[in-house]
C-alpha positions as CSV (number, residue, x, y, z in Angstrom):
1,M,-63.2,-8.9,-119.3
2,S,-66.3,-7.3,-117.6
3,E,-67.3,-6.7,-114.2
4,Q,-69.9,-8.2,-112.6
5,T,-71.5,-6.8,-109.5
6,A,-71.9,-9.5,-106.7
7,T,-75.6,-8.6,-105.4
8,K,-75.6,-11.0,-101.9
9,K,-79.1,-11.4,-100.2
10,T,-79.5,-10.7,-96.6
11,V,-80.6,-13.5,-94.2
12,E,-84.4,-11.9,-94.3
13,E,-83.9,-12.2,-98.0
14,L,-83.3,-15.6,-98.4
15,D,-85.7,-17.0,-95.3
16,P,-88.8,-14.8,-94.7
17,V,-89.4,-16.8,-91.8
18,T,-86.0,-15.9,-90.1
19,A,-87.1,-12.2,-90.8
20,E,-90.1,-12.8,-89.3
21,R,-88.7,-14.0,-86.4
22,I,-86.1,-11.1,-86.2
23,A,-88.9,-8.5,-87.0
24,R,-90.7,-10.3,-83.3
25,A,-87.4,-10.6,-81.3
26,P,-87.6,-8.1,-77.7
27,L,-85.3,-5.3,-78.2
28,P,-82.9,-4.9,-75.2
29,T,-84.1,-2.3,-72.5
30,R,-82.2,1.1,-72.1
31,F,-80.5,-0.5,-69.0
32,T,-79.8,-3.7,-70.3
33,N,-77.8,-1.6,-73.4
34,F,-76.2,0.5,-70.6
35,K,-75.0,-2.2,-69.1
36,R,-73.2,-4.1,-72.1
37,S,-71.6,-0.4,-72.9
38,F,-70.1,1.0,-69.0
39,V,-67.1,-0.6,-69.0
40,P,-66.8,-0.3,-65.2
41,Y,-69.9,-2.1,-64.8
42,Q,-68.2,-4.9,-67.4
43,L,-64.8,-4.8,-65.1
44,V,-66.9,-5.5,-61.8
45,R,-68.5,-8.3,-64.1
46,F,-65.0,-9.9,-64.9
47,M,-63.8,-9.7,-61.8
48,A,-67.0,-11.5,-60.1
49,F,-66.1,-14.1,-62.7
50,N,-62.5,-14.4,-61.9
51,L,-63.2,-15.0,-58.5
52,R,-65.8,-17.4,-58.8
53,T,-63.9,-19.6,-61.4
54,L,-60.9,-19.1,-58.6
55,D,-62.7,-20.1,-55.9
56,I,-63.9,-23.5,-58.0
57,V,-60.6,-24.2,-59.2
58,R,-59.6,-24.1,-55.1
59,R,-62.4,-26.5,-53.9
60,G,-61.9,-28.9,-56.9
C-alpha cells in the first residue's frame, strides 16, 4: 500500500481572477482591527444590539 500525498490547491491557485480580486481588496484600518478585537467594545455593542432588538419586540 503506497501513500499518496494529497496536494490541495488553494482558491487563489485554482482561480487567478479570484486571486486578483483578493489582492485588490481593501485592508481594515488599525482602528477597525482594534474594534474587532477589543472585548469591552464588543460587549457594549452586544448590549446595544440586544436593547434595540428588545425595543422592536416590545413595540411589535
